[in-house]
mmCIF file as Biopython writes it, N, C-alpha, C and O atoms, coordinates in Angstrom:
data_model
#
loop_
_atom_site.group_PDB
_atom_site.id
_atom_site.type_symbol
_atom_site.label_atom_id
_atom_site.label_alt_id
_atom_site.label_comp_id
_atom_site.label_asym_id
_atom_site.label_entity_id
_atom_site.label_seq_id
_atom_site.pdbx_PDB_ins_code
_atom_site.Cartn_x
_atom_site.Cartn_y
_atom_site.Cartn_z
_atom_site.occupancy
_atom_site.B_iso_or_equiv
_atom_site.auth_seq_id
_atom_site.auth_asym_id
_atom_site.pdbx_PDB_model_num
ATOM 1   N N  . UNK A ? 1  ? -50.476 41.798 30.853 1.0 0.0 1  A 1 
ATOM 2   C CA . UNK A ? 1  ? -51.749 42.130 30.249 1.0 0.0 1  A 1 
ATOM 3   C C  . UNK A ? 1  ? -51.823 43.630 29.969 1.0 0.0 1  A 1 
ATOM 4   O O  . UNK A ? 1  ? -52.275 44.040 28.900 1.0 0.0 1  A 1 
ATOM 5   N N  . UNK A ? 2  ? -51.379 44.453 30.931 1.0 0.0 2  A 1 
ATOM 6   C CA . UNK A ? 2  ? -51.414 45.902 30.724 1.0 0.0 2  A 1 
ATOM 7   C C  . UNK A ? 2  ? -50.597 46.324 29.515 1.0 0.0 2  A 1 
ATOM 8   O O  . UNK A ? 2  ? -51.054 47.139 28.714 1.0 0.0 2  A 1 
ATOM 9   N N  . UNK A ? 3  ? -49.401 45.781 29.373 1.0 0.0 3  A 1 
ATOM 10  C CA . UNK A ? 3  ? -48.531 46.163 28.253 1.0 0.0 3  A 1 
ATOM 11  C C  . UNK A ? 3  ? -49.100 45.712 26.923 1.0 0.0 3  A 1 
ATOM 12  O O  . UNK A ? 3  ? -49.072 46.464 25.949 1.0 0.0 3  A 1 
ATOM 13  N N  . UNK A ? 4  ? -49.618 44.488 26.871 1.0 0.0 4  A 1 
ATOM 14  C CA . UNK A ? 4  ? -50.213 43.970 25.641 1.0 0.0 4  A 1 
ATOM 15  C C  . UNK A ? 4  ? -51.421 44.808 25.250 1.0 0.0 4  A 1 
ATOM 16  O O  . UNK A ? 4  ? -51.600 45.155 24.082 1.0 0.0 4  A 1 
ATOM 17  N N  . UNK A ? 5  ? -52.233 45.123 26.224 1.0 0.0 5  A 1 
ATOM 18  C CA . UNK A ? 5  ? -53.425 45.916 25.959 1.0 0.0 5  A 1 
ATOM 19  C C  . UNK A ? 5  ? -53.072 47.284 25.382 1.0 0.0 5  A 1 
ATOM 20  O O  . UNK A ? 5  ? -53.629 47.701 24.366 1.0 0.0 5  A 1 
ATOM 21  N N  . UNK A ? 6  ? -52.153 47.971 26.031 1.0 0.0 6  A 1 
ATOM 22  C CA . UNK A ? 6  ? -51.772 49.323 25.600 1.0 0.0 6  A 1 
ATOM 23  C C  . UNK A ? 6  ? -51.225 49.332 24.180 1.0 0.0 6  A 1 
ATOM 24  O O  . UNK A ? 6  ? -51.458 50.276 23.425 1.0 0.0 6  A 1 
ATOM 25  N N  . UNK A ? 7  ? -50.508 48.292 23.823 1.0 0.0 7  A 1 
ATOM 26  C CA . UNK A ? 7  ? -49.896 48.229 22.502 1.0 0.0 7  A 1 
ATOM 27  C C  . UNK A ? 7  ? -50.884 47.829 21.410 1.0 0.0 7  A 1 
ATOM 28  O O  . UNK A ? 7  ? -50.769 48.278 20.270 1.0 0.0 7  A 1 
ATOM 29  N N  . UNK A ? 8  ? -51.862 46.978 21.762 1.0 0.0 8  A 1 
ATOM 30  C CA . UNK A ? 8  ? -52.683 46.368 20.724 1.0 0.0 8  A 1 
ATOM 31  C C  . UNK A ? 8  ? -54.154 46.778 20.677 1.0 0.0 8  A 1 
ATOM 32  O O  . UNK A ? 8  ? -54.765 46.735 19.609 1.0 0.0 8  A 1 
ATOM 33  N N  . UNK A ? 9  ? -54.727 47.169 21.801 1.0 0.0 9  A 1 
ATOM 34  C CA . UNK A ? 9  ? -56.182 47.352 21.807 1.0 0.0 9  A 1 
ATOM 35  C C  . UNK A ? 9  ? -56.661 48.552 22.629 1.0 0.0 9  A 1 
ATOM 36  O O  . UNK A ? 9  ? -57.535 48.378 23.478 1.0 0.0 9  A 1 
ATOM 37  N N  . UNK A ? 10 ? -56.143 49.730 22.423 1.0 0.0 10 A 1 
ATOM 38  C CA . UNK A ? 10 ? -56.513 50.852 23.285 1.0 0.0 10 A 1 
ATOM 39  C C  . UNK A ? 10 ? -57.955 51.352 23.134 1.0 0.0 10 A 1 
ATOM 40  O O  . UNK A ? 10 ? -58.418 52.116 23.981 1.0 0.0 10 A 1 
ATOM 41  N N  . UNK A ? 11 ? -58.668 50.952 22.096 1.0 0.0 11 A 1 
ATOM 42  C CA . UNK A ? 11 ? -60.037 51.427 21.897 1.0 0.0 11 A 1 
ATOM 43  C C  . UNK A ? 11 ? -61.061 50.300 21.789 1.0 0.0 11 A 1 
ATOM 44  O O  . UNK A ? 11 ? -62.164 50.513 21.286 1.0 0.0 11 A 1 
ATOM 45  N N  . UNK A ? 12 ? -60.709 49.120 22.251 1.0 0.0 12 A 1 
ATOM 46  C CA . UNK A ? 12 ? -61.593 47.977 22.148 1.0 0.0 12 A 1 
ATOM 47  C C  . UNK A ? 12 ? -62.383 47.796 23.445 1.0 0.0 12 A 1 
ATOM 48  O O  . UNK A ? 12 ? -61.795 47.634 24.514 1.0 0.0 12 A 1 
ATOM 49  N N  . UNK A ? 13 ? -63.710 47.824 23.350 1.0 0.0 13 A 1 
ATOM 50  C CA . UNK A ? 13 ? -64.560 47.625 24.520 1.0 0.0 13 A 1 
ATOM 51  C C  . UNK A ? 13 ? -64.289 46.264 25.137 1.0 0.0 13 A 1 
ATOM 52  O O  . UNK A ? 13 ? -64.145 46.156 26.355 1.0 0.0 13 A 1 
ATOM 53  N N  . UNK A ? 14 ? -64.216 45.226 24.318 1.0 0.0 14 A 1 
ATOM 54  C CA . UNK A ? 14 ? -63.974 43.873 24.839 1.0 0.0 14 A 1 
ATOM 55  C C  . UNK A ? 14 ? -62.627 43.805 25.551 1.0 0.0 14 A 1 
ATOM 56  O O  . UNK A ? 14 ? -62.510 43.146 26.585 1.0 0.0 14 A 1 
ATOM 57  N N  . UNK A ? 15 ? -61.640 44.457 25.029 1.0 0.0 15 A 1 
ATOM 58  C CA . UNK A ? 15 ? -60.324 44.450 25.674 1.0 0.0 15 A 1 
ATOM 59  C C  . UNK A ? 15 ? -60.384 45.117 27.041 1.0 0.0 15 A 1 
ATOM 60  O O  . UNK A ? 15 ? -59.731 44.661 27.980 1.0 0.0 15 A 1 
ATOM 61  N N  . UNK A ? 16 ? -61.155 46.185 27.164 1.0 0.0 16 A 1 
ATOM 62  C CA . UNK A ? 16 ? -61.303 46.820 28.472 1.0 0.0 16 A 1 
ATOM 63  C C  . UNK A ? 16 ? -62.023 45.900 29.455 1.0 0.0 16 A 1 
ATOM 64  O O  . UNK A ? 16 ? -61.696 45.880 30.642 1.0 0.0 16 A 1 
ATOM 65  N N  . UNK A ? 17 ? -63.001 45.142 28.965 1.0 0.0 17 A 1 
ATOM 66  C CA . UNK A ? 17 ? -63.667 44.152 29.818 1.0 0.0 17 A 1 
ATOM 67  C C  . UNK A ? 17 ? -62.643 43.122 30.319 1.0 0.0 17 A 1 
ATOM 68  O O  . UNK A ? 17 ? -62.603 42.800 31.507 1.0 0.0 17 A 1 
ATOM 69  N N  . UNK A ? 18 ? -61.832 42.621 29.412 1.0 0.0 18 A 1 
ATOM 70  C CA . UNK A ? 18 ? -60.837 41.613 29.787 1.0 0.0 18 A 1 
ATOM 71  C C  . UNK A ? 18 ? -59.809 42.187 30.762 1.0 0.0 18 A 1 
ATOM 72  O O  . UNK A ? 18 ? -59.420 41.522 31.722 1.0 0.0 18 A 1 
ATOM 73  N N  . UNK A ? 19 ? -59.379 43.400 30.517 1.0 0.0 19 A 1 
ATOM 74  C CA . UNK A ? 19 ? -58.414 44.052 31.397 1.0 0.0 19 A 1 
ATOM 75  C C  . UNK A ? 19 ? -59.034 44.257 32.785 1.0 0.0 19 A 1 
ATOM 76  O O  . UNK A ? 19 ? -58.371 44.037 33.798 1.0 0.0 19 A 1 
ATOM 77  N N  . UNK A ? 20 ? -60.288 44.672 32.831 1.0 0.0 20 A 1 
ATOM 78  C CA . UNK A ? 20 ? -60.974 44.862 34.113 1.0 0.0 20 A 1 
ATOM 79  C C  . UNK A ? 20 ? -61.077 43.552 34.882 1.0 0.0 20 A 1 
ATOM 80  O O  . UNK A ? 20 ? -60.839 43.519 36.089 1.0 0.0 20 A 1 
ATOM 81  N N  . UNK A ? 21 ? -61.429 42.480 34.194 1.0 0.0 21 A 1 
ATOM 82  C CA . UNK A ? 21 ? -61.533 41.183 34.860 1.0 0.0 21 A 1 
ATOM 83  C C  . UNK A ? 21 ? -60.176 40.719 35.385 1.0 0.0 21 A 1 
ATOM 84  O O  . UNK A ? 21 ? -60.092 40.109 36.451 1.0 0.0 21 A 1 
ATOM 85  N N  . UNK A ? 22 ? -59.126 41.008 34.640 1.0 0.0 22 A 1 
ATOM 86  C CA . UNK A ? 22 ? -57.774 40.665 35.089 1.0 0.0 22 A 1 
ATOM 87  C C  . UNK A ? 22 ? -57.401 41.468 36.326 1.0 0.0 22 A 1 
ATOM 88  O O  . UNK A ? 22 ? -56.875 40.917 37.293 1.0 0.0 22 A 1 
ATOM 89  N N  . UNK A ? 23 ? -57.669 42.759 36.298 1.0 0.0 23 A 1 
ATOM 90  C CA . UNK A ? 23 ? -57.384 43.588 37.466 1.0 0.0 23 A 1 
ATOM 91  C C  . UNK A ? 23 ? -58.191 43.132 38.684 1.0 0.0 23 A 1 
ATOM 92  O O  . UNK A ? 23 ? -57.674 43.094 39.800 1.0 0.0 23 A 1 
ATOM 93  N N  . UNK A ? 24 ? -59.449 42.790 38.461 1.0 0.0 24 A 1 
ATOM 94  C CA . UNK A ? 24 ? -60.272 42.311 39.567 1.0 0.0 24 A 1 
ATOM 95  C C  . UNK A ? 24 ? -59.712 41.016 40.147 1.0 0.0 24 A 1 
ATOM 96  O O  . UNK A ? 24 ? -59.624 40.866 41.366 1.0 0.0 24 A 1 
ATOM 97  N N  . UNK A ? 25 ? -59.339 40.093 39.286 1.0 0.0 25 A 1 
ATOM 98  C CA . UNK A ? 25 ? -58.779 38.815 39.747 1.0 0.0 25 A 1 
ATOM 99  C C  . UNK A ? 25 ? -57.497 39.012 40.546 1.0 0.0 25 A 1 
ATOM 100 O O  . UNK A ? 25 ? -57.180 38.214 41.427 1.0 0.0 25 A 1 
ATOM 101 N N  . UNK A ? 26 ? -56.767 40.068 40.239 1.0 0.0 26 A 1 
ATOM 102 C CA . UNK A ? 26 ? -55.514 40.366 40.941 1.0 0.0 26 A 1 
ATOM 103 C C  . UNK A ? 26 ? -55.735 41.268 42.161 1.0 0.0 26 A 1 
ATOM 104 O O  . UNK A ? 26 ? -54.773 41.705 42.794 1.0 0.0 26 A 1 
ATOM 105 N N  . UNK A ? 27 ? -56.990 41.542 42.487 1.0 0.0 27 A 1 
ATOM 106 C CA . UNK A ? 27 ? -57.295 42.356 43.651 1.0 0.0 27 A 1 
ATOM 107 C C  . UNK A ? 27 ? -57.098 43.848 43.435 1.0 0.0 27 A 1 
ATOM 108 O O  . UNK A ? 27 ? -57.080 44.614 44.398 1.0 0.0 27 A 1 
ATOM 109 N N  . UNK A ? 28 ? -56.952 44.268 42.189 1.0 0.0 28 A 1 
ATOM 110 C CA . UNK A ? 28 ? -56.743 45.681 41.865 1.0 0.0 28 A 1 
ATOM 111 C C  . UNK A ? 28 ? -58.088 46.314 41.505 1.0 0.0 28 A 1 
ATOM 112 O O  . UNK A ? 28 ? -58.359 46.625 40.345 1.0 0.0 28 A 1 
ATOM 113 N N  . UNK A ? 29 ? -58.919 46.494 42.529 1.0 0.0 29 A 1 
ATOM 114 C CA . UNK A ? 29 ? -60.288 46.928 42.297 1.0 0.0 29 A 1 
ATOM 115 C C  . UNK A ? 29 ? -60.378 48.332 41.724 1.0 0.0 29 A 1 
ATOM 116 O O  . UNK A ? 29 ? -61.233 48.593 40.877 1.0 0.0 29 A 1 
ATOM 117 N N  . UNK A ? 30 ? -59.518 49.240 42.164 1.0 0.0 30 A 1 
ATOM 118 C CA . UNK A ? 30 ? -59.555 50.602 41.605 1.0 0.0 30 A 1 
ATOM 119 C C  . UNK A ? 30 ? -59.260 50.593 40.112 1.0 0.0 30 A 1 
ATOM 120 O O  . UNK A ? 30 ? -59.897 51.314 39.345 1.0 0.0 30 A 1 
ATOM 121 N N  . UNK A ? 31 ? -58.296 49.780 39.700 1.0 0.0 31 A 1 
ATOM 122 C CA . UNK A ? 31 ? -57.986 49.690 38.267 1.0 0.0 31 A 1 
ATOM 123 C C  . UNK A ? 31 ? -59.136 49.043 37.505 1.0 0.0 31 A 1 
ATOM 124 O O  . UNK A ? 31 ? -59.462 49.467 36.396 1.0 0.0 31 A 1 
ATOM 125 N N  . UNK A ? 32 ? -59.748 48.025 38.090 1.0 0.0 32 A 1 
ATOM 126 C CA . UNK A ? 32 ? -60.878 47.364 37.429 1.0 0.0 32 A 1 
ATOM 127 C C  . UNK A ? 32 ? -62.030 48.346 37.234 1.0 0.0 32 A 1 
ATOM 128 O O  . UNK A ? 32 ? -62.640 48.390 36.166 1.0 0.0 32 A 1 
ATOM 129 N N  . UNK A ? 33 ? -62.323 49.126 38.259 1.0 0.0 33 A 1 
ATOM 130 C CA . UNK A ? 33 ? -63.395 50.123 38.151 1.0 0.0 33 A 1 
ATOM 131 C C  . UNK A ? 33 ? -63.064 51.135 37.057 1.0 0.0 33 A 1 
ATOM 132 O O  . UNK A ? 33 ? -63.932 51.499 36.263 1.0 0.0 33 A 1 
ATOM 133 N N  . UNK A ? 34 ? -61.827 51.584 37.014 1.0 0.0 34 A 1 
ATOM 134 C CA . UNK A ? 34 ? -61.414 52.534 35.967 1.0 0.0 34 A 1 
ATOM 135 C C  . UNK A ? 34 ? -61.578 51.927 34.579 1.0 0.0 34 A 1 
ATOM 136 O O  . UNK A ? 34 ? -61.998 52.607 33.643 1.0 0.0 34 A 1 
ATOM 137 N N  . UNK A ? 35 ? -61.248 50.655 34.450 1.0 0.0 35 A 1 
ATOM 138 C CA . UNK A ? 35 ? -61.409 49.970 33.156 1.0 0.0 35 A 1 
ATOM 139 C C  . UNK A ? 35 ? -62.880 49.914 32.753 1.0 0.0 35 A 1 
ATOM 140 O O  . UNK A ? 35 ? -63.219 50.175 31.598 1.0 0.0 35 A 1 
ATOM 141 N N  . UNK A ? 36 ? -63.753 49.574 33.702 1.0 0.0 36 A 1 
ATOM 142 C CA . UNK A ? 36 ? -65.183 49.523 33.390 1.0 0.0 36 A 1 
ATOM 143 C C  . UNK A ? 36 ? -65.724 50.912 33.065 1.0 0.0 36 A 1 
ATOM 144 O O  . UNK A ? 36 ? -66.629 51.046 32.241 1.0 0.0 36 A 1 
ATOM 145 N N  . UNK A ? 37 ? -65.187 51.928 33.695 1.0 0.0 37 A 1 
ATOM 146 C CA . UNK A ? 37 ? -65.608 53.301 33.350 1.0 0.0 37 A 1 
ATOM 147 C C  . UNK A ? 37 ? -65.205 53.648 31.919 1.0 0.0 37 A 1 
ATOM 148 O O  . UNK A ? 37 ? -65.936 54.349 31.219 1.0 0.0 37 A 1 
ATOM 149 N N  . UNK A ? 38 ? -64.052 53.161 31.487 1.0 0.0 38 A 1 
ATOM 150 C CA . UNK A ? 38 ? -63.625 53.379 30.102 1.0 0.0 38 A 1 
ATOM 151 C C  . UNK A ? 38 ? -64.569 52.649 29.144 1.0 0.0 38 A 1 
ATOM 152 O O  . UNK A ? 38 ? -64.888 53.159 28.070 1.0 0.0 38 A 1 
ATOM 153 N N  . UNK A ? 39 ? -65.014 51.449 29.542 1.0 0.0 39 A 1 
ATOM 154 C CA . UNK A ? 39 ? -66.006 50.730 28.728 1.0 0.0 39 A 1 
ATOM 155 C C  . UNK A ? 39 ? -67.229 51.618 28.528 1.0 0.0 39 A 1 
ATOM 156 O O  . UNK A ? 39 ? -67.750 51.728 27.418 1.0 0.0 39 A 1 
ATOM 157 N N  . UNK A ? 40 ? -67.687 52.252 29.612 1.0 0.0 40 A 1 
ATOM 158 C CA . UNK A ? 40 ? -68.874 53.093 29.512 1.0 0.0 40 A 1 
ATOM 159 C C  . UNK A ? 40 ? -68.641 54.343 28.676 1.0 0.0 40 A 1 
ATOM 160 O O  . UNK A ? 40 ? -69.575 54.846 28.051 1.0 0.0 40 A 1 
ATOM 161 N N  . UNK A ? 41 ? -67.419 54.851 28.654 1.0 0.0 41 A 1 
ATOM 162 C CA . UNK A ? 41 ? -67.105 55.977 27.768 1.0 0.0 41 A 1 
ATOM 163 C C  . UNK A ? 41 ? -67.259 55.549 26.310 1.0 0.0 41 A 1 
ATOM 164 O O  . UNK A ? 41 ? -67.782 56.298 25.485 1.0 0.0 41 A 1 
ATOM 165 N N  . UNK A ? 42 ? -66.801 54.346 26.005 1.0 0.0 42 A 1 
ATOM 166 C CA . UNK A ? 42 ? -66.843 53.845 24.636 1.0 0.0 42 A 1 
ATOM 167 C C  . UNK A ? 42 ? -68.213 53.280 24.261 1.0 0.0 42 A 1 
ATOM 168 O O  . UNK A ? 42 ? -68.614 53.324 23.098 1.0 0.0 42 A 1 
ATOM 169 N N  . UNK A ? 43 ? -68.927 52.746 25.260 1.0 0.0 43 A 1 
ATOM 170 C CA . UNK A ? 43 ? -70.219 52.103 25.023 1.0 0.0 43 A 1 
ATOM 171 C C  . UNK A ? 43 ? -71.137 52.392 26.206 1.0 0.0 43 A 1 
ATOM 172 O O  . UNK A ? 43 ? -71.273 51.552 27.095 1.0 0.0 43 A 1 
ATOM 173 N N  . UNK A ? 44 ? -71.767 53.563 26.231 1.0 0.0 44 A 1 
ATOM 174 C CA . UNK A ? 44 ? -72.551 54.015 27.390 1.0 0.0 44 A 1 
ATOM 175 C C  . UNK A ? 44 ? -73.703 53.095 27.792 1.0 0.0 44 A 1 
ATOM 176 O O  . UNK A ? 44 ? -74.164 53.166 28.931 1.0 0.0 44 A 1 
ATOM 177 N N  . UNK A ? 45 ? -74.170 52.252 26.910 1.0 0.0 45 A 1 
ATOM 178 C CA . UNK A ? 45 ? -75.299 51.377 27.214 1.0 0.0 45 A 1 
ATOM 179 C C  . UNK A ? 45 ? -74.888 50.019 27.770 1.0 0.0 45 A 1 
ATOM 180 O O  . UNK A ? 45 ? -75.732 49.132 27.896 1.0 0.0 45 A 1 
ATOM 181 N N  . UNK A ? 46 ? -73.631 49.838 28.101 1.0 0.0 46 A 1 
ATOM 182 C CA . UNK A ? 46 ? -73.134 48.548 28.584 1.0 0.0 46 A 1 
ATOM 183 C C  . UNK A ? 46 ? -73.592 48.317 30.031 1.0 0.0 46 A 1 
ATOM 184 O O  . UNK A ? 46 ? -72.959 48.789 30.975 1.0 0.0 46 A 1 
ATOM 185 N N  . UNK A ? 47 ? -74.694 47.587 30.188 1.0 0.0 47 A 1 
ATOM 186 C CA . UNK A ? 47 ? -75.270 47.350 31.507 1.0 0.0 47 A 1 
ATOM 187 C C  . UNK A ? 47 ? -74.356 46.516 32.393 1.0 0.0 47 A 1 
ATOM 188 O O  . UNK A ? 47 ? -74.302 46.737 33.603 1.0 0.0 47 A 1 
ATOM 189 N N  . UNK A ? 48 ? -73.641 45.564 31.813 1.0 0.0 48 A 1 
ATOM 190 C CA . UNK A ? 48 ? -72.768 44.710 32.612 1.0 0.0 48 A 1 
ATOM 191 C C  . UNK A ? 48 ? -71.652 45.531 33.236 1.0 0.0 48 A 1 
ATOM 192 O O  . UNK A ? 48 ? -71.306 45.317 34.398 1.0 0.0 48 A 1 
ATOM 193 N N  . UNK A ? 49 ? -71.089 46.459 32.492 1.0 0.0 49 A 1 
ATOM 194 C CA . UNK A ? 49 ? -70.038 47.314 33.038 1.0 0.0 49 A 1 
ATOM 195 C C  . UNK A ? 49 ? -70.586 48.159 34.180 1.0 0.0 49 A 1 
ATOM 196 O O  . UNK A ? 49 ? -69.913 48.339 35.195 1.0 0.0 49 A 1 
ATOM 197 N N  . UNK A ? 50 ? -71.799 48.678 34.024 1.0 0.0 50 A 1 
ATOM 198 C CA . UNK A ? 50 ? -72.419 49.466 35.087 1.0 0.0 50 A 1 
ATOM 199 C C  . UNK A ? 50 ? -72.600 48.630 36.348 1.0 0.0 50 A 1 
ATOM 200 O O  . UNK A ? 50 ? -72.329 49.092 37.456 1.0 0.0 50 A 1 
ATOM 201 N N  . UNK A ? 51 ? -73.064 47.387 36.167 1.0 0.0 51 A 1 
ATOM 202 C CA . UNK A ? 51 ? -73.262 46.492 37.308 1.0 0.0 51 A 1 
ATOM 203 C C  . UNK A ? 51 ? -71.934 46.167 37.993 1.0 0.0 51 A 1 
ATOM 204 O O  . UNK A ? 51 ? -71.860 46.106 39.220 1.0 0.0 51 A 1 
ATOM 205 N N  . UNK A ? 52 ? -70.897 45.960 37.197 1.0 0.0 52 A 1 
ATOM 206 C CA . UNK A ? 52 ? -69.597 45.635 37.773 1.0 0.0 52 A 1 
ATOM 207 C C  . UNK A ? 52 ? -69.041 46.804 38.583 1.0 0.0 52 A 1 
ATOM 208 O O  . UNK A ? 52 ? -68.449 46.597 39.643 1.0 0.0 52 A 1 
ATOM 209 N N  . UNK A ? 53 ? -69.224 48.017 38.097 1.0 0.0 53 A 1 
ATOM 210 C CA . UNK A ? 53 ? -68.772 49.193 38.835 1.0 0.0 53 A 1 
ATOM 211 C C  . UNK A ? 53 ? -69.489 49.256 40.187 1.0 0.0 53 A 1 
ATOM 212 O O  . UNK A ? 53 ? -68.856 49.491 41.216 1.0 0.0 53 A 1 
ATOM 213 N N  . UNK A ? 54 ? -70.787 49.050 40.181 1.0 0.0 54 A 1 
ATOM 214 C CA . UNK A ? 54 ? -71.546 49.069 41.438 1.0 0.0 54 A 1 
ATOM 215 C C  . UNK A ? 54 ? -71.066 47.994 42.399 1.0 0.0 54 A 1 
ATOM 216 O O  . UNK A ? 54 ? -70.844 48.267 43.579 1.0 0.0 54 A 1 
ATOM 217 N N  . UNK A ? 55 ? -70.907 46.789 41.907 1.0 0.0 55 A 1 
ATOM 218 C CA . UNK A ? 55 ? -70.477 45.667 42.748 1.0 0.0 55 A 1 
ATOM 219 C C  . UNK A ? 55 ? -69.078 45.888 43.291 1.0 0.0 55 A 1 
ATOM 220 O O  . UNK A ? 55 ? -68.836 45.704 44.484 1.0 0.0 55 A 1 
ATOM 221 N N  . UNK A ? 56 ? -68.163 46.277 42.432 1.0 0.0 56 A 1 
ATOM 222 C CA . UNK A ? 56 ? -66.780 46.480 42.876 1.0 0.0 56 A 1 
ATOM 223 C C  . UNK A ? 56 ? -66.655 47.650 43.844 1.0 0.0 56 A 1 
ATOM 224 O O  . UNK A ? 56 ? -65.845 47.613 44.770 1.0 0.0 56 A 1 
ATOM 225 N N  . UNK A ? 57 ? -67.452 48.678 43.630 1.0 0.0 57 A 1 
ATOM 226 C CA . UNK A ? 57 ? -67.408 49.835 44.525 1.0 0.0 57 A 1 
ATOM 227 C C  . UNK A ? 57 ? -67.859 49.447 45.936 1.0 0.0 57 A 1 
ATOM 228 O O  . UNK A ? 57 ? -67.346 49.979 46.921 1.0 0.0 57 A 1 
ATOM 229 N N  . UNK A ? 58 ? -68.806 48.534 46.032 1.0 0.0 58 A 1 
ATOM 230 C CA . UNK A ? 58 ? -69.285 48.059 47.337 1.0 0.0 58 A 1 
ATOM 231 C C  . UNK A ? 58 ? -68.230 47.185 48.024 1.0 0.0 58 A 1 
ATOM 232 O O  . UNK A ? 58 ? -68.161 47.147 49.252 1.0 0.0 58 A 1 
ATOM 233 N N  . UNK A ? 59 ? -67.415 46.489 47.238 1.0 0.0 59 A 1 
ATOM 234 C CA . UNK A ? 59 ? -66.433 45.554 47.777 1.0 0.0 59 A 1 
ATOM 235 C C  . UNK A ? 59 ? -65.104 46.190 48.144 1.0 0.0 59 A 1 
ATOM 236 O O  . UNK A ? 59 ? -64.221 45.514 48.673 1.0 0.0 59 A 1 
ATOM 237 N N  . UNK A ? 60 ? -64.948 47.475 47.873 1.0 0.0 60 A 1 
ATOM 238 C CA . UNK A ? 60 ? -63.675 48.147 48.169 1.0 0.0 60 A 1 
ATOM 239 C C  . UNK A ? 60 ? -63.470 48.328 49.651 1.0 0.0 60 A 1 
ATOM 240 O O  . UNK A ? 60 ? -62.450 48.876 50.070 1.0 0.0 60 A 1 
#
């Protein structure tokens, strides 16, 4: 997923959401949080990304 993402969708908000969910499913919470932070850089009003960062930060 990381390689496909880097090659095909480096500026897609939806792709960052998908990458974050993949990292979360694999237990890579730090990477998932970083992905959601990138979502917020690209789309600052994304409430779901903000909520996910809060939730994942509590679960670390």
